[in-house]
VMD Tcl script that builds the backbone (N, CA, C; Angstrom):
set m [mol new atoms 387]
animate dup $m
set s [atomselect $m all]
$s set {name element resname resid chain x y z} {
  {N N MET 1 A -50.965 58.775 95.647}
  {CA C MET 1 A -49.908 57.879 96.044}
  {C C MET 1 A -49.023 58.610 97.043}
  {N N ARG 2 A -48.663 57.917 98.071}
  {CA C ARG 2 A -47.814 58.497 99.107}
  {C C ARG 2 A -46.559 57.653 99.219}
  {N N PHE 3 A -45.403 58.296 99.181}
  {CA C PHE 3 A -44.149 57.582 99.365}
  {C C PHE 3 A -43.985 57.284 100.846}
  {N N THR 4 A -43.636 56.067 101.171}
  {CA C THR 4 A -43.338 55.736 102.561}
  {C C THR 4 A -41.921 56.201 102.868}
  {N N ALA 5 A -41.592 56.254 104.150}
  {CA C ALA 5 A -40.225 56.613 104.549}
  {C C ALA 5 A -39.239 55.609 103.965}
  {N N THR 6 A -39.615 54.345 103.933}
  {CA C THR 6 A -38.731 53.311 103.385}
  {C C THR 6 A -38.425 53.583 101.921}
  {N N THR 7 A -39.417 53.994 101.155}
  {CA C THR 7 A -39.198 54.308 99.739}
  {C C THR 7 A -38.279 55.514 99.597}
  {N N ASP 8 A -38.525 56.541 100.377}
  {CA C ASP 8 A -37.665 57.726 100.362}
  {C C ASP 8 A -36.229 57.327 100.676}
  {N N TYR 9 A -36.054 56.541 101.722}
  {CA C TYR 9 A -34.711 56.111 102.124}
  {C C TYR 9 A -34.061 55.263 101.031}
  {N N ALA 10 A -34.812 54.346 100.434}
  {CA C ALA 10 A -34.262 53.469 99.398}
  {C C ALA 10 A -33.784 54.287 98.203}
  {N N ILE 11 A -34.558 55.270 97.801}
  {CA C ILE 11 A -34.156 56.120 96.672}
  {C C ILE 11 A -32.905 56.908 97.036}
  {N N ARG 12 A -32.885 57.479 98.238}
  {CA C ARG 12 A -31.707 58.242 98.676}
  {C C ARG 12 A -30.460 57.365 98.740}
  {N N LEU 13 A -30.607 56.142 99.224}
  {CA C LEU 13 A -29.467 55.230 99.287}
  {C C LEU 13 A -28.988 54.843 97.893}
  {N N MET 14 A -29.914 54.566 96.995}
  {CA C MET 14 A -29.534 54.184 95.629}
  {C C MET 14 A -28.830 55.330 94.908}
  {N N VAL 15 A -29.219 56.560 95.188}
  {CA C VAL 15 A -28.545 57.713 94.580}
  {C C VAL 15 A -27.089 57.774 95.048}
  {N N GLU 16 A -26.837 57.399 96.296}
  {CA C GLU 16 A -25.461 57.381 96.804}
  {C C GLU 16 A -24.592 56.398 96.024}
  {N N PHE 17 A -25.199 55.345 95.503}
  {CA C PHE 17 A -24.466 54.343 94.728}
  {C C PHE 17 A -24.277 54.745 93.272}
  {N N ALA 18 A -24.855 55.834 92.838}
  {CA C ALA 18 A -24.817 56.207 91.421}
  {C C ALA 18 A -23.397 56.454 90.916}
  {N N ASP 19 A -22.458 56.729 91.811}
  {CA C ASP 19 A -21.045 56.866 91.413}
  {C C ASP 19 A -20.400 55.510 91.196}
  {N N GLU 20 A -21.155 54.454 91.486}
  {CA C GLU 20 A -20.719 53.072 91.318}
  {C C GLU 20 A -19.542 52.697 92.205}
  {N N LYS 21 A -19.467 53.309 93.372}
  {CA C LYS 21 A -18.457 52.959 94.368}
  {C C LYS 21 A -19.025 51.904 95.316}
  {N N MET 22 A -18.112 51.195 95.991}
  {CA C MET 22 A -18.546 50.276 97.026}
  {C C MET 22 A -18.684 51.079 98.321}
  {N N LEU 23 A -19.801 50.886 99.004}
  {CA C LEU 23 A -20.078 51.613 100.239}
  {C C LEU 23 A -20.565 50.642 101.314}
  {N N THR 24 A -20.255 50.952 102.562}
  {CA C THR 24 A -20.746 50.143 103.674}
  {C C THR 24 A -22.030 50.754 104.222}
  {N N ALA 25 A -22.741 49.979 105.008}
  {CA C ALA 25 A -23.964 50.485 105.643}
  {C C ALA 25 A -23.634 51.666 106.542}
  {N N GLY 26 A -22.522 51.591 107.240}
  {CA C GLY 26 A -22.110 52.696 108.115}
  {C C GLY 26 A -21.836 53.971 107.350}
  {N N GLU 27 A -21.136 53.856 106.226}
  {CA C GLU 27 A -20.856 55.032 105.389}
  {C C GLU 27 A -22.156 55.643 104.869}
  {N N LEU 28 A -23.054 54.791 104.425}
  {CA C LEU 28 A -24.341 55.287 103.928}
  {C C LEU 28 A -25.139 55.966 105.026}
  {N N SER 29 A -25.110 55.401 106.210}
  {CA C SER 29 A -25.814 55.997 107.348}
  {C C SER 29 A -25.251 57.385 107.647}
  {N N ASP 30 A -23.923 57.484 107.661}
  {CA C ASP 30 A -23.276 58.782 107.920}
  {C C ASP 30 A -23.622 59.812 106.840}
  {N N ARG 31 A -23.624 59.399 105.583}
  {CA C ARG 31 A -23.895 60.319 104.464}
  {C C ARG 31 A -25.343 60.798 104.433}
  {N N THR 32 A -26.262 59.908 104.795}
  {CA C THR 32 A -27.677 60.224 104.611}
  {C C THR 32 A -28.404 60.603 105.896}
  {N N GLY 33 A -27.842 60.256 107.036}
  {CA C GLY 33 A -28.525 60.525 108.303}
  {C C GLY 33 A -29.609 59.501 108.621}
  {N N ILE 34 A -29.663 58.431 107.851}
  {CA C ILE 34 A -30.620 57.348 108.092}
  {C C ILE 34 A -29.959 56.376 109.069}
  {N N SER 35 A -30.717 55.876 110.031}
  {CA C SER 35 A -30.133 54.983 111.032}
  {C C SER 35 A -29.498 53.771 110.352}
  {N N CYS 36 A -28.407 53.294 110.926}
  {CA C CYS 36 A -27.686 52.156 110.361}
  {C C CYS 36 A -28.585 50.919 110.319}
  {N N PHE 37 A -29.437 50.753 111.314}
  {CA C PHE 37 A -30.379 49.633 111.343}
  {C C PHE 37 A -31.290 49.670 110.113}
  {N N MET 38 A -31.846 50.833 109.835}
  {CA C MET 38 A -32.749 50.982 108.691}
  {C C MET 38 A -31.987 50.815 107.381}
  {N N VAL 39 A -30.788 51.370 107.310}
  {CA C VAL 39 A -29.958 51.237 106.102}
  {C C VAL 39 A -29.721 49.759 105.800}
  {N N ARG 40 A -29.341 48.999 106.819}
  {CA C ARG 40 A -29.076 47.563 106.607}
  {C C ARG 40 A -30.317 46.832 106.101}
  {N N ASN 41 A -31.465 47.135 106.686}
  {CA C ASN 41 A -32.704 46.487 106.249}
  {C C ASN 41 A -33.019 46.795 104.784}
  {N N ILE 42 A -32.870 48.045 104.407}
  {CA C ILE 42 A -33.161 48.444 103.026}
  {C C ILE 42 A -32.141 47.849 102.063}
  {N N LEU 43 A -30.869 47.843 102.450}
  {CA C LEU 43 A -29.832 47.265 101.595}
  {C C LEU 43 A -30.081 45.778 101.345}
  {N N ARG 44 A -30.510 45.077 102.385}
  {CA C ARG 44 A -30.831 43.646 102.221}
  {C C ARG 44 A -31.943 43.461 101.201}
  {N N ARG 45 A -32.973 44.285 101.310}
  {CA C ARG 45 A -34.101 44.191 100.373}
  {C C ARG 45 A -33.661 44.517 98.947}
  {N N LEU 46 A -32.861 45.557 98.781}
  {CA C LEU 46 A -32.394 45.937 97.447}
  {C C LEU 46 A -31.442 44.895 96.864}
  {N N ARG 47 A -30.655 44.260 97.714}
  {CA C ARG 47 A -29.775 43.170 97.249}
  {C C ARG 47 A -30.619 41.977 96.810}
  {N N TYR 48 A -31.614 41.645 97.605}
  {CA C TYR 48 A -32.500 40.529 97.275}
  {C C TYR 48 A -33.218 40.759 95.941}
  {N N LYS 49 A -33.585 42.005 95.673}
  {CA C LYS 49 A -34.288 42.351 94.432}
  {C C LYS 49 A -33.343 42.506 93.237}
  {N N GLY 50 A -32.029 42.379 93.479}
  {CA C GLY 50 A -31.067 42.405 92.383}
  {C C GLY 50 A -30.478 43.754 92.043}
  {N N PHE 51 A -30.742 44.769 92.841}
  {CA C PHE 51 A -30.205 46.106 92.572}
  {C C PHE 51 A -28.775 46.271 93.065}
  {N N LEU 52 A -28.398 45.501 94.082}
  {CA C LEU 52 A -27.080 45.619 94.701}
  {C C LEU 52 A -26.405 44.261 94.778}
  {N N THR 53 A -25.077 44.292 94.835}
  {CA C THR 53 A -24.302 43.113 95.185}
  {C C THR 53 A -23.556 43.444 96.467}
  {N N SER 54 A -23.186 42.429 97.202}
  {CA C SER 54 A -22.456 42.666 98.444}
  {C C SER 54 A -21.171 41.849 98.449}
  {N N VAL 55 A -20.179 42.379 99.150}
  {CA C VAL 55 A -18.896 41.724 99.322}
  {C C VAL 55 A -18.617 41.710 100.816}
  {N N ARG 56 A -18.309 40.528 101.334}
  {CA C ARG 56 A -18.000 40.405 102.763}
  {C C ARG 56 A -16.532 40.713 103.028}
  {N N GLY 57 A -16.238 40.978 104.274}
  {CA C GLY 57 A -14.850 41.152 104.680}
  {C C GLY 57 A -14.502 42.588 104.988}
  {N N VAL 58 A -13.227 42.773 105.317}
  {CA C VAL 58 A -12.718 44.083 105.728}
  {C C VAL 58 A -12.947 45.142 104.659}
  {N N ASP 59 A -12.715 44.786 103.419}
  {CA C ASP 59 A -12.894 45.735 102.318}
  {C C ASP 59 A -14.256 45.575 101.654}
  {N N GLY 60 A -15.197 44.964 102.360}
  {CA C GLY 60 A -16.510 44.675 101.803}
  {C C GLY 60 A -17.445 45.865 101.812}
  {N N GLY 61 A -18.628 45.606 101.342}
  {CA C GLY 61 A -19.662 46.621 101.276}
  {C C GLY 61 A -20.670 46.252 100.211}
  {N N TYR 62 A -21.355 47.248 99.728}
  {CA C TYR 62 A -22.367 47.062 98.687}
  {C C TYR 62 A -22.012 47.930 97.496}
  {N N ARG 63 A -22.441 47.475 96.320}
  {CA C ARG 63 A -22.300 48.286 95.113}
  {C C ARG 63 A -23.457 47.977 94.184}
  {N N LEU 64 A -23.669 48.873 93.246}
  {CA C LEU 64 A -24.760 48.693 92.293}
  {C C LEU 64 A -24.538 47.448 91.439}
  {N N ALA 65 A -25.599 46.719 91.212}
  {CA C ALA 65 A -25.580 45.577 90.300}
  {C C ALA 65 A -26.264 45.961 88.995}
  {N N CYS 66 A -26.676 47.216 88.912}
  {CA C CYS 66 A -27.399 47.711 87.742}
  {C C CYS 66 A -26.804 49.055 87.341}
  {N N SER 67 A -27.159 49.517 86.180}
  {CA C SER 67 A -26.655 50.793 85.687}
  {C C SER 67 A -27.461 51.955 86.281}
  {N N PRO 68 A -26.785 52.996 86.778}
  {CA C PRO 68 A -27.524 54.157 87.286}
  {C C PRO 68 A -28.303 54.892 86.198}
  {N N THR 69 A -27.864 54.760 84.953}
  {CA C THR 69 A -28.591 55.400 83.853}
  {C C THR 69 A -29.764 54.555 83.373}
  {N N GLY 70 A -29.769 53.279 83.750}
  {CA C GLY 70 A -30.843 52.387 83.326}
  {C C GLY 70 A -31.804 51.999 84.432}
  {N N THR 71 A -31.615 52.584 85.611}
  {CA C THR 71 A -32.468 52.266 86.755}
  {C C THR 71 A -33.278 53.495 87.123}
  {N N SER 72 A -34.589 53.350 87.049}
  {CA C SER 72 A -35.470 54.494 87.311}
  {C C SER 72 A -35.945 54.529 88.755}
  {N N VAL 73 A -36.445 55.677 89.135}
  {CA C VAL 73 A -37.069 55.828 90.455}
  {C C VAL 73 A -38.213 54.831 90.589}
  {N N TYR 74 A -38.952 54.634 89.523}
  {CA C TYR 74 A -40.048 53.670 89.526}
  {C C TYR 74 A -39.538 52.273 89.860}
  {N N ASP 75 A -38.417 51.871 89.265}
  {CA C ASP 75 A -37.850 50.547 89.532}
  {C C ASP 75 A -37.573 50.353 91.024}
  {N N VAL 76 A -36.980 51.365 91.643}
  {CA C VAL 76 A -36.656 51.281 93.068}
  {C C VAL 76 A -37.932 51.248 93.904}
  {N N MET 77 A -38.897 52.073 93.532}
  {CA C MET 77 A -40.154 52.109 94.278}
  {C C MET 77 A -40.874 50.761 94.234}
  {N N VAL 78 A -40.903 50.150 93.069}
  {CA C VAL 78 A -41.560 48.847 92.933}
  {C C VAL 78 A -40.864 47.808 93.817}
  {N N ALA 79 A -39.551 47.940 93.963}
  {CA C ALA 79 A -38.788 46.990 94.775}
  {C C ALA 79 A -39.113 47.081 96.259}
  {N N VAL 80 A -39.497 48.265 96.732}
  {CA C VAL 80 A -39.706 48.416 98.172}
  {C C VAL 80 A -41.151 48.654 98.595}
  {N N GLU 81 A -41.997 49.083 97.683}
  {CA C GLU 81 A -43.400 49.338 98.025}
  {C C GLU 81 A -44.244 48.078 97.881}
  {N N ARG 82 A -45.264 47.953 98.707}
  {CA C ARG 82 A -46.200 46.835 98.572}
  {C C ARG 82 A -47.105 47.034 97.366}
  {N N THR 83 A -47.460 48.272 97.112}
  {CA C THR 83 A -48.330 48.572 95.976}
  {C C THR 83 A -47.952 49.928 95.406}
  {N N MET 84 A -48.194 50.091 94.138}
  {CA C MET 84 A -47.955 51.374 93.477}
  {C C MET 84 A -49.275 52.019 93.086}
  {N N GLU 85 A -50.360 51.536 93.643}
  {CA C GLU 85 A -51.681 52.053 93.309}
  {C C GLU 85 A -51.991 53.306 94.118}
  {N N ILE 86 A -52.640 54.273 93.473}
  {CA C ILE 86 A -53.052 55.478 94.187}
  {C C ILE 86 A -54.447 55.322 94.777}
  {N N VAL 87 A -55.166 54.307 94.300}
  {CA C VAL 87 A -56.524 54.063 94.782}
  {C C VAL 87 A -56.524 52.765 95.576}
  {N N PRO 88 A -56.891 52.824 96.855}
  {CA C PRO 88 A -56.940 51.585 97.645}
  {C C PRO 88 A -57.900 50.572 97.029}
  {N N SER 89 A -57.649 49.305 97.269}
  {CA C SER 89 A -58.452 48.219 96.690}
  {C C SER 89 A -59.944 48.386 96.936}
  {N N ALA 90 A -60.310 48.867 98.110}
  {CA C ALA 90 A -61.729 49.031 98.437}
  {C C ALA 90 A -62.417 50.038 97.526}
  {N N GLU 91 A -61.644 50.939 96.953}
  {CA C GLU 91 A -62.209 51.980 96.093}
  {C C GLU 91 A -62.412 51.518 94.652}
  {N N LYS 92 A -62.084 50.270 94.361}
  {CA C LYS 92 A -62.170 49.779 92.987}
  {C C LYS 92 A -63.535 49.194 92.646}
  {N N ALA 93 A -64.503 49.426 93.479}
  {CA C ALA 93 A -65.840 48.874 93.250}
  {C C ALA 93 A -66.424 49.387 91.936}
  {N N GLU 94 A -67.306 48.603 91.357}
  {CA C GLU 94 A -67.939 48.939 90.076}
  {C C GLU 94 A -68.604 50.318 90.087}
  {N N GLY 95 A -69.170 50.709 91.202}
  {CA C GLY 95 A -69.907 51.967 91.276}
  {C C GLY 95 A -69.041 53.209 91.356}
  {N N ASN 96 A -67.740 53.064 91.431}
  {CA C ASN 96 A -66.845 54.209 91.551}
  {C C ASN 96 A -66.665 54.848 90.179}
  {N N LYS 97 A -67.348 55.969 89.966}
  {CA C LYS 97 A -67.371 56.626 88.649}
  {C C LYS 97 A -66.083 57.382 88.319}
  {N N VAL 98 A -65.310 57.714 89.320}
  {CA C VAL 98 A -64.071 58.447 89.047}
  {C C VAL 98 A -62.853 57.523 88.966}
  {N N ARG 99 A -63.071 56.241 89.137}
  {CA C ARG 99 A -61.959 55.289 89.126}
  {C C ARG 99 A -61.142 55.372 87.839}
  {N N GLN 100 A -61.813 55.514 86.703}
  {CA C GLN 100 A -61.100 55.600 85.425}
  {C C GLN 100 A -60.128 56.779 85.436}
  {N N HIS 101 A -60.548 57.886 86.012}
  {CA C HIS 101 A -59.677 59.062 86.085}
  {C C HIS 101 A -58.497 58.803 87.022}
  {N N TYR 102 A -58.769 58.131 88.127}
  {CA C TYR 102 A -57.687 57.760 89.039}
  {C C TYR 102 A -56.674 56.868 88.337}
  {N N MET 103 A -57.169 55.922 87.566}
  {CA C MET 103 A -56.288 54.990 86.870}
  {C C MET 103 A -55.433 55.719 85.823}
  {N N GLN 104 A -56.007 56.693 85.133}
  {CA C GLN 104 A -55.244 57.480 84.165}
  {C C GLN 104 A -54.165 58.290 84.878}
  {N N LEU 105 A -54.531 58.870 86.002}
  {CA C LEU 105 A -53.567 59.626 86.796}
  {C C LEU 105 A -52.439 58.720 87.273}
  {N N GLN 106 A -52.796 57.550 87.750}
  {CA C GLN 106 A -51.799 56.590 88.216}
  {C C GLN 106 A -50.837 56.213 87.086}
  {N N GLU 107 A -51.360 55.954 85.901}
  {CA C GLU 107 A -50.515 55.611 84.758}
  {C C GLU 107 A -49.573 56.755 84.406}
  {N N GLU 108 A -50.048 57.987 84.486}
  {CA C GLU 108 A -49.214 59.148 84.177}
  {C C GLU 108 A -48.100 59.318 85.216}
  {N N ILE 109 A -48.419 59.110 86.481}
  {CA C ILE 109 A -47.403 59.183 87.536}
  {C C ILE 109 A -46.352 58.106 87.314}
  {N N HIS 110 A -46.781 56.890 87.012}
  {CA C HIS 110 A -45.839 55.805 86.754}
  {C C HIS 110 A -44.954 56.128 85.551}
  {N N ARG 111 A -45.551 56.663 84.502}
  {CA C ARG 111 A -44.779 57.029 83.313}
  {C C ARG 111 A -43.694 58.043 83.663}
  {N N LEU 112 A -44.058 59.047 84.448}
  {CA C LEU 112 A -43.097 60.071 84.845}
  {C C LEU 112 A -41.982 59.480 85.709}
  {N N LEU 113 A -42.338 58.642 86.678}
  {CA C LEU 113 A -41.334 58.033 87.554}
  {C C LEU 113 A -40.369 57.138 86.774}
  {N N LYS 114 A -40.837 56.563 85.685}
  {CA C LYS 114 A -39.986 55.707 84.859}
  {C C LYS 114 A -38.975 56.507 84.048}
  {N N THR 115 A -39.190 57.812 83.894}
  {CA C THR 115 A -38.281 58.645 83.103}
  {C C THR 115 A -37.127 59.213 83.924}
  {N N VAL 116 A -37.212 59.172 85.239}
  {CA C VAL 116 A -36.177 59.736 86.099}
  {C C VAL 116 A -35.272 58.602 86.587}
  {N N THR 117 A -33.990 58.683 86.235}
  {CA C THR 117 A -33.041 57.634 86.607}
  {C C THR 117 A -32.226 58.035 87.843}
  {N N LEU 118 A -31.520 57.053 88.391}
  {CA C LEU 118 A -30.625 57.343 89.522}
  {C C LEU 118 A -29.552 58.344 89.105}
  {N N ALA 119 A -29.051 58.208 87.885}
  {CA C ALA 119 A -28.043 59.146 87.389}
  {C C ALA 119 A -28.609 60.565 87.308}
  {N N ASP 120 A -29.862 60.690 86.878}
  {CA C ASP 120 A -30.511 62.005 86.826}
  {C C ASP 120 A -30.581 62.633 88.214}
  {N N LEU 121 A -30.997 61.829 89.187}
  {CA C LEU 121 A -31.114 62.337 90.558}
  {C C LEU 121 A -29.755 62.723 91.120}
  {N N LYS 122 A -28.734 61.899 90.873}
  {CA C LYS 122 A -27.386 62.190 91.363}
  {C C LYS 122 A -26.889 63.505 90.781}
  {N N LYS 123 A -27.105 63.697 89.493}
  {CA C LYS 123 A -26.684 64.931 88.825}
  {C C LYS 123 A -27.433 66.133 89.404}
  {N N SER 124 A -28.724 65.995 89.591}
  {CA C SER 124 A -29.535 67.078 90.137}
  {C C SER 124 A -29.109 67.418 91.563}
  {N N CYS 125 A -28.818 66.399 92.353}
  {CA C CYS 125 A -28.372 66.620 93.740}
  {C C CYS 125 A -27.026 67.348 93.767}
  {N N ALA 126 A -26.130 66.977 92.859}
  {CA C ALA 126 A -24.817 67.612 92.785}
  {C C ALA 126 A -24.936 69.073 92.380}
  {N N GLU 127 A -25.840 69.354 91.469}
  {CA C GLU 127 A -26.048 70.723 91.016}
  {C C GLU 127 A -26.660 71.604 92.095}
  {N N ASN 128 A -27.463 71.013 92.958}
  {CA C ASN 128 A -28.150 71.770 94.001}
  {C C ASN 128 A -27.383 71.803 95.324}
  {N N ALA 129 A -26.199 71.197 95.343}
  {CA C ALA 129 A -25.418 71.152 96.596}
  {C C ALA 129 A -24.688 72.442 96.849}
}
mol reanalyze $m
mol bondsrecalc $m
mol representation Tube
mol addrep $m
């Protein structure tokens, strides 16, 4: 499984919200170094998926609609990735003898990603700063 840049950016943006503050796309762009255009696109997707709420106006911005302790990296990845499979569809043919092993590996990766929350990442980032 390979994380796309969009997934990396989405996780990084969601970690910025772990303090549960309201932030604008511009503030997030400045904090993360991700272009404001890309930040806006990702924020729209995360809002649509229910992870964020938005407020319009001068004092507007985005904030978490979910708990940072209850939202896993896996949850964010599922929201932005087209697939979470490590084996492309073409490789799922009946004759693929290692497919079962790939599927076990995929399940283990998913299990691990489900154990890491936004709060965990925020804490780890703060400790390593």
